[in-house]
PLY file of the C-alpha trace (Angstrom):
ply
format ascii 1.0
element vertex 158
property float x
property float y
property float z
element edge 157
property int vertex1
property int vertex2
end_header
-13.24 -3.77 -12.78
-13.92 -3.19 -9.11
-12.16 0.13 -9.38
-14.35 1.05 -12.33
-17.43 0.31 -10.21
-16.15 2.66 -7.51
-15.28 5.39 -10.02
-18.71 5.06 -11.65
-20.39 5.35 -8.25
-18.26 8.40 -7.48
-19.44 10.13 -10.67
-23.04 9.31 -9.75
-22.56 10.74 -6.25
-20.78 13.91 -7.47
-21.02 14.62 -11.19
-18.94 17.78 -10.67
-15.84 15.91 -9.46
-13.29 15.96 -12.31
-11.06 13.24 -10.88
-13.97 10.82 -10.53
-14.64 11.13 -14.27
-10.94 10.95 -15.03
-10.42 7.73 -13.08
-13.49 6.21 -14.63
-11.98 6.86 -18.07
-8.56 5.55 -17.03
-10.00 2.35 -15.60
-12.12 1.72 -18.69
-9.01 2.20 -20.76
-7.01 -0.26 -18.64
-9.77 -2.84 -18.95
-9.81 -2.25 -22.71
-6.07 -2.75 -22.96
-6.34 -6.05 -21.09
-9.10 -7.29 -23.38
-7.37 -6.09 -26.52
-8.16 -3.14 -28.76
-10.53 -4.88 -31.16
-12.52 -6.53 -28.37
-12.94 -3.19 -26.56
-13.66 -0.66 -29.31
-17.17 -0.30 -27.92
-15.61 1.27 -24.79
-13.92 4.12 -26.67
-16.96 6.46 -26.72
-17.44 6.02 -22.95
-13.76 6.66 -22.30
-13.87 9.82 -24.39
-17.06 11.01 -22.65
-15.19 10.67 -19.34
-12.24 12.64 -20.78
-14.52 15.33 -22.15
-16.39 15.65 -18.86
-13.12 15.88 -16.95
-11.82 18.60 -19.24
-15.16 20.42 -19.09
-14.82 20.53 -15.28
-11.05 21.15 -15.30
-9.51 22.24 -18.63
-6.03 22.09 -17.04
-6.35 18.41 -16.03
-3.09 17.03 -17.41
-4.09 13.41 -16.80
-7.16 13.82 -18.96
-5.02 15.20 -21.77
-2.67 12.28 -21.36
-5.55 9.82 -21.53
-7.06 11.54 -24.59
-3.65 11.36 -26.32
-3.34 7.67 -25.59
-6.83 6.87 -26.85
-6.35 8.86 -30.06
-2.96 7.17 -30.57
-3.95 3.58 -29.80
-7.47 3.37 -31.27
-7.82 2.50 -34.92
-8.75 5.34 -37.22
-11.93 5.87 -39.16
-14.11 3.96 -40.01
-13.41 1.58 -37.07
-12.81 4.15 -34.37
-11.52 7.64 -33.51
-7.75 7.13 -33.88
-6.16 10.40 -34.93
-2.43 11.15 -34.99
-2.85 14.93 -34.93
-5.20 14.89 -31.94
-2.96 12.43 -30.13
-0.03 14.81 -30.55
-2.07 17.86 -29.62
-3.18 16.30 -26.31
0.32 14.93 -25.65
1.82 18.40 -25.99
-0.81 19.84 -23.65
-0.21 17.07 -21.06
3.54 17.91 -21.09
2.84 21.66 -20.90
0.73 21.06 -17.79
3.25 18.72 -16.12
6.67 18.86 -17.80
8.37 16.99 -14.96
6.39 13.74 -15.33
8.20 11.02 -17.24
4.94 9.42 -18.33
3.83 12.60 -20.08
7.16 12.99 -21.85
7.25 9.31 -22.88
3.71 9.57 -24.27
4.78 12.66 -26.23
7.67 10.68 -27.76
5.24 7.92 -28.70
2.87 10.47 -30.22
5.75 11.90 -32.28
6.59 8.38 -33.47
2.95 7.73 -34.34
2.95 11.01 -36.28
6.11 9.93 -38.16
8.27 12.64 -36.55
11.26 10.40 -35.85
13.76 13.17 -34.97
11.43 14.79 -32.44
10.68 11.36 -30.98
14.38 10.63 -30.52
14.97 14.03 -28.91
12.03 13.52 -26.57
13.12 10.01 -25.60
16.56 11.37 -24.74
14.85 13.97 -22.52
12.99 11.17 -20.73
16.28 9.44 -19.98
17.79 12.67 -18.64
14.81 13.48 -16.39
14.87 12.74 -12.68
12.36 10.17 -11.49
8.89 11.63 -11.04
8.38 12.32 -7.31
5.82 10.04 -5.63
5.82 7.82 -8.72
9.39 6.50 -8.83
8.56 2.90 -9.78
6.42 3.81 -12.78
8.86 6.56 -13.70
11.70 4.04 -13.76
9.59 1.87 -16.09
9.05 4.90 -18.30
12.78 5.37 -18.54
13.32 1.69 -19.39
10.67 1.91 -22.14
12.29 5.12 -23.44
15.67 3.39 -23.59
14.15 0.46 -25.53
12.47 2.75 -28.03
15.60 4.86 -28.46
17.70 1.75 -29.09
15.25 0.62 -31.76
15.27 4.04 -33.46
19.01 4.51 -33.45
20.07 1.11 -34.75
0 1
1 2
2 3
3 4
4 5
5 6
6 7
7 8
8 9
9 10
10 11
11 12
12 13
13 14
14 15
15 16
16 17
17 18
18 19
19 20
20 21
21 22
22 23
23 24
24 25
25 26
26 27
27 28
28 29
29 30
30 31
31 32
32 33
33 34
34 35
35 36
36 37
37 38
38 39
39 40
40 41
41 42
42 43
43 44
44 45
45 46
46 47
47 48
48 49
49 50
50 51
51 52
52 53
53 54
54 55
55 56
56 57
57 58
58 59
59 60
60 61
61 62
62 63
63 64
64 65
65 66
66 67
67 68
68 69
69 70
70 71
71 72
72 73
73 74
74 75
75 76
76 77
77 78
78 79
79 80
80 81
81 82
82 83
83 84
84 85
85 86
86 87
87 88
88 89
89 90
90 91
91 92
92 93
93 94
94 95
95 96
96 97
97 98
98 99
99 100
100 101
101 102
102 103
103 104
104 105
105 106
106 107
107 108
108 109
109 110
110 111
111 112
112 113
113 114
114 115
115 116
116 117
117 118
118 119
119 120
120 121
121 122
122 123
123 124
124 125
125 126
126 127
127 128
128 129
129 130
130 131
131 132
132 133
133 134
134 135
135 136
136 137
137 138
138 139
139 140
140 141
141 142
142 143
143 144
144 145
145 146
146 147
147 148
148 149
149 150
150 151
151 152
152 153
153 154
154 155
155 156
156 157
């Protein structure tokens, strides 16, 4: 929550700074995950405004596409919220296109495929995550991505 305060102040100081808007959206999303989806549905429009502003300033911002994919995948669909399998997959593919060497992008793509009921593509993508080297400068999280990919793959191939 303190980080969100800083990110919000950063957007107020410089509304043209894409990463300030991006981090504001990410931090709202993390807070929402901690509270639980149903208790934080009111945050979804603000998160998506942060994503939209980030992409308006930097259409090639892979992190914003990743965040958009996660929101569309995790939020309930209409009439409760904006959940949308097709949009989740679209943004996941774009995030991977922009940074194909990041395990978090590839893992999210696999989860988007699963959410879109494309089991074979999900399995193929999870195998790619396991074959990828650790993401430079993010080795700890990348290792966690690989562990999650292995868990999902084991569930799908039982």
